[in-house]
N, C-alpha and C positions, 0 to 999 in steps of 0.2 A: 697568697702570702702564708708562709708557715715559719714559725720561730720556736726554738726551744725555750720553754719557760718553766724550769724546774723549781723555782722558788716563788712564793706568793708575794707579789709586789705590794700588797696591802700592808704588810708588816715592814714598812720602809725603815722603821727605827732600828731594825736589825742590820742594816747595811749603810752605816754612816759614811764610809769612805766612797761607796758607789755613788751616793747622792751628792757628796761633796765634789767628786769629779764631774758629775753632770752639771752642777751649778757653776763650777769654774769654767767649763767649756762654754756654757750658755752665756755667762757674764762676759767672757772675753769676746765672744762673737758680737754681742750687742754694743759693747763699748768701742771695739776697734774695727769691726768689719761691716756692720749693718749700714753704716753711713758712708761707705766707700763711694767715691766718684765713679761714674760710668765712662769717664773720658778715656781711660786706658783701653777699655774693651770696645770702644766705638771708633778706634783708629782705623784708617783706611787699610793699613797693612794687614789687619786681621780679617778683612772681608774675604769672601769666597774667591772673588776674581783675583785679588792680590795674592792669595795663597797659592793659586796656580802659577802665577808669575814667579813667586818666591821659590816654589818647588822646582821650576825649570832652571832658575839661576843656581839654586843649591845643587842641582844635578850636575851642572857644569863645574861648579866648585869642587865637588867630590871627584869628578873625573880628572881634575888637575892635581890631585894629591897622589902621593905614592901609594902603592898597593897596601902597604902596612898601615898607613894612616887611614885609608878607606876601611880596612878591616876593623880597626879600632873604633870606628864610628858606627857604621851601619852596613854590614856586609850584604843585607837583603836588597839594597838599592840597585845592585847589579842586574836584577831581574825587572827593574822598572823601565817603562817606556816614556820618554819625555813628551811624546805626542798624546799620551793618555791623560786627559785633564783630571780625572778622578784620582789617579795615582799621584799626579803632581800636586794636587790640593792637599793630600795627606802628607806628602813629603814636605810641602811648604810649612805645614803646622809643626813638623819636627824641626825644620830649619831654624825656626824662631827660638828653639831651645839649645841651639849650638852656639856657645859664646865665641868660639874661634871664628865661626862663619860671620857672626854679627860684626866682629871687629874687622875682619878682612873684607867685608862687603863694600866698604867705602873706597878701597883701592884695587880690588880684584878686577881683572879684565873679563868681561862677559860679552858674548856674541848676541846680537839682536838689535832691536830698536833703541838707539842711544838715548833718545828723548825719554822714552818710557823707563829705561834703566836708570837714568838720572833722577826721575821723579820717584822711582822705587827706592833709590839710595836715601833720599830725603825722608821717606816714610820710615825706613829702617832706622835712620838716625833718631827721629822723633820717638820711635818705639823704644829704643835703647835708653833714652833719657827719661821718658815718662814712667817706666816701670819702677824706677827707684822711689817714686812718690807714693806708690800704692802700698797699703799696709800689709798686703800678702807677701811682699818682698822684705818686710821688716821682721815678720814672724815666721815665714816659710823657710824650708830647708832647700838649698840649692848650692851647687858646687861653686858657682860664680861668686856668690856672696856668703860663703860658709863662715859662720860664727859659732862659737861654743854654745851660746844661748839658744840658737835656733834648733838644736837637737831636742830641746825640751819644748820650746814655744810652739813649734809646728804641730805637736801632738794635741794642743788645746785650741788650735785655730781652724776655722772652717770658712769656705768660700761663699756659701749660700745657706739659706734657711733649710732647704731640702737636704743639703750635705750635712748640716748639723743634726737635723731630726733623725735621719737614717742612722747615723753613727751613735747618737744618744739612745736610740731605741735598743740597739744591740748592746750598748754599754750597760743599760739597766738590767736587761734580762740575763746577760751572761756575767756581768760584774757582780751582781747580787749573789749568785750561787758560788762564784769563786771566792767571794769574801767570807762566806760561811765555811769554806773549806780551809782557807789559809789566813783568814783575818785581814784587817785593814792594811797592815804593813805589807803582807804578802801580795795583796791586790795592787798596791801602789808600786811595789817592786816589779811585778809582772807588767803592769801598764807602761812604766817608764822604760824598762829594759827592752820590752817588746817593741816599743816605738823607736828606740835607738837602733835595734836590730833591723827594723824595717827601713830606717833611714840609711843604714849602711848598704842594704841591698838596692835601695833606690839610686844612691849615688854610684854604685857599681854598674848598674844597667843604664844610668843616665849621666855618665861622667862628663858629657859636654853640655848638659842642660843649663838653661838660663832661667826658665820659668820654675819657680819653687813649688815644692809639695807642701800641702797643708792637710790636716785632718787626723782623726784618731783611729783611722782604719787599721793601721799596722798594730797599734796597741790592742785593739779589740780582737784582731786576728790571733794575737798571742794568747789572750784570755780564752778564746774559743778553742784553740788547739790544746791549751793546758787542760781545760775542762774535759775535752774529748779523751785525753789520755788518762786523767786521774779518775774520772767517773767509772765505777765498776758495775753499775746496775745495767741490766739488760734492756730496761725500758725507762724512759723519762717522759715527762709531760711536755707536749708541744701545743702551742696556740696556733690555730689556723683561722684564716679570714678570707672568705670568698666574696661575701657581700654582707651588708648589715641585716639582711632578712633572717628570721629564725631558721635555725638548722644549717645556716651557711657560715657559721663561725662558732668557735668554742675551743674546748681542750680535747686532746686525744693522746693516748700513750703509744709511743713508737720506740723502736730500738735506738739506743744511743748511737750506734754506728751510722745512723742516717745523717748525723751531723757532717760526716765526711763528704758524701756526694753532694749534699745540698749547699755546702758553704766552702769547705776547704778545697775540694777537688776542682771546683769552679775557678778558683784563683789560679791554680796550677795550669789548667788548660787554657785559661784566658791569657796568661803570660806567654805561653807557647804560640798561641794564635795571634797575639797582638803585642809583639815585643816592645818594651819600654812604654807601654800605654799609648802607642802611636795612634794619633787621631782620635783616641777615645777619652782622654782626659782622666783616666783612672790609672793610678800607679800600682799595677798588680805586683810589680817587683817588691814594693814595700809590704804588701799583704803577705807575700811569700816569706820575706825576711822575718816578719812578726810571727808567722805561723811556725817556722822552723825553730825559733826561740821558744815558743810555747810548747812544742813537742819535746824539746830538750828539758825544759823546766818541769814539764809534767812527768817525764820519765824519772827525773831525779826525785821529785816529790813522792811518786808512787812506789818506786822500787828501792830508793836509797833512804829517804826520810820517812817512808811508810806513813804518808798522810792518810788519816782515816776519815771516813764519813762521819759527820756529826750525828747527834741524836735525831730520832724521828719526830715528826709532828703529824697531827691528824689531817690528812688530805681530805677535803670535802667531797671529792669525786674520784675515788680510787677505782681502777679497773676491777671488775668483779672477779676475774680469775687470778688477781695478783696474790702471790704467796709472800712468805716472810722475806725471801731473798730479794723481792722486787718492791719492798716497802719504799715509800716516798720519804726520802731523807732531806733534812735541811741542815 
């Protein structure tokens, strides 16, 4: 693991908004998400076997649509083979995100075992009803249940502890240095607008989706891209961790440009390889939306508003060959 850490987190009092955002995300998770029922995720329709059946029936459904309707949904299904169980399982996971398919599933004509299809219809019906009871559908962003409040609430909601931890780790290390550059108001502006931009991109790529998106990833992608553009130093401090043993973790100074292949480029390539987060559960499109906003905001801040780097502080472990131009700024 390697993360940019240009600001000393021990001086947390210097980043009040960063820590406020972290506490707010954490509080919302433990109040509204940590006690969620597993009933929704234990439904038979979500099992691997049922996903294959769903994929096959969804494939039939897509074939019944006009060419234009098929293209507006998922043009890549044309290359799928209904006899390929792995492909159908992936397609089945996508089918549960298509609200038109869920609605039509109760009356659509399918070919196959009629008894199995009727049992499947009941599972789909139960799935459609139970998702409304889960907190992720109250706070998450989805076109099927799009409300003005969810544009904001989804940015502070997380589906699991792992999801929360990974996002908050990036929020602290990137949010802290962005706050030193533009202040608390600027950080909040980038966080919220980056999240909204990510939401727009997500809905554009997932226009038929029923399963909502939650998480601060789009907002954090905006902060990361903003910092990448605004930061003018040739090298910044990165924290690396291989193992807890001595010499396998610590700080190292690396080029700022390393942020691009390590984090930003990964999202672009992942979106191309895995359109709409198909089967992966990661909304890469939202990451890209936040990143593009961050690039734009960073360009305006650097070349229009002329945002300057704050004063220096004494870095306890500066690189020995570092000159004045590479001083560690806070």
